C-alpha positions as CSV (number, residue, x, y, z in Angstrom):
1,X,70.1,58.4,-2.7
2,X,66.7,57.2,-1.5
3,X,63.7,57.6,-3.7
4,X,60.3,58.3,-2.1
5,X,57.5,55.9,-2.8
6,X,54.5,57.3,-4.6
7,X,51.3,55.5,-3.7
8,X,49.2,57.4,-6.3
9,X,50.6,57.9,-9.8
10,X,50.5,61.5,-11.0
11,X,47.3,62.4,-12.8
12,X,45.2,59.9,-11.0
13,X,43.0,60.5,-8.0
14,X,43.7,58.7,-4.8
15,X,41.6,55.6,-4.0
16,X,38.4,56.2,-2.2
17,X,38.4,56.0,1.6
18,X,36.7,52.9,3.1
19,X,33.1,53.7,4.1
20,X,31.9,53.1,7.6
21,X,28.9,50.7,7.6
22,X,26.7,53.0,9.6
23,X,27.4,55.9,7.2
24,X,26.8,53.7,4.3
25,X,23.4,52.7,5.8
26,X,22.5,56.4,6.5
27,X,23.5,57.4,3.0
28,X,21.5,54.6,1.4
29,X,18.4,55.6,3.6
30,X,18.9,59.3,2.7
31,X,19.2,58.6,-1.1
32,X,16.4,56.1,-1.1
33,X,13.9,58.5,0.4
34,X,15.2,61.5,-1.5
35,X,16.1,63.5,1.6
36,X,18.4,66.5,1.2
37,X,22.0,65.6,1.6
38,X,23.1,66.5,5.2
39,X,26.4,67.9,6.4
40,X,29.0,65.4,7.6
41,X,28.1,66.0,11.2
42,X,24.4,65.5,10.5
43,X,25.1,62.4,8.5
44,X,27.0,60.9,11.5
45,X,24.1,61.8,13.8
46,X,21.6,60.2,11.3
47,X,23.7,57.1,11.1
48,X,23.7,56.7,14.9
49,X,19.9,57.4,15.0
50,X,19.2,54.8,12.3
51,X,21.4,52.2,14.0
52,X,19.6,52.8,17.3
53,X,16.2,52.4,15.7
54,X,17.4,49.2,14.0
55,X,18.7,47.9,17.3
56,X,15.3,48.6,18.9
57,X,13.5,46.8,16.1
58,X,15.8,43.8,16.5
59,X,15.3,43.7,20.3
60,X,11.6,44.0,19.8
61,X,11.5,41.1,17.3
62,X,13.7,39.0,19.7
63,X,11.4,39.9,22.6
64,X,8.3,38.8,20.6
65,X,10.1,35.5,19.6
66,X,11.1,34.7,23.2
67,X,7.6,35.5,24.4
68,X,6.1,33.3,21.7
69,X,8.4,30.4,22.6
70,X,7.6,30.8,26.3
71,X,3.9,30.7,25.6
72,X,4.3,27.6,23.4
73,X,6.4,25.7,25.9
74,X,4.3,26.5,29.0
75,X,0.9,25.9,27.5
């Protein structure tokens, strides 16, 4: 007779699911600025939008840094 393995003892809730970094970032942004909690689909969309904006900011900072280095080296 084989016994089934219980991962969660009775009476306890299952462990929380691991949170995706982008969703964590979106949730932190939403909670920080007091925005109404979105639906899961809207939260996914917000996470992608925030990640895209952060990517653009990083590219902009890198571009300014490269331009500054170029100007310093060639003048």
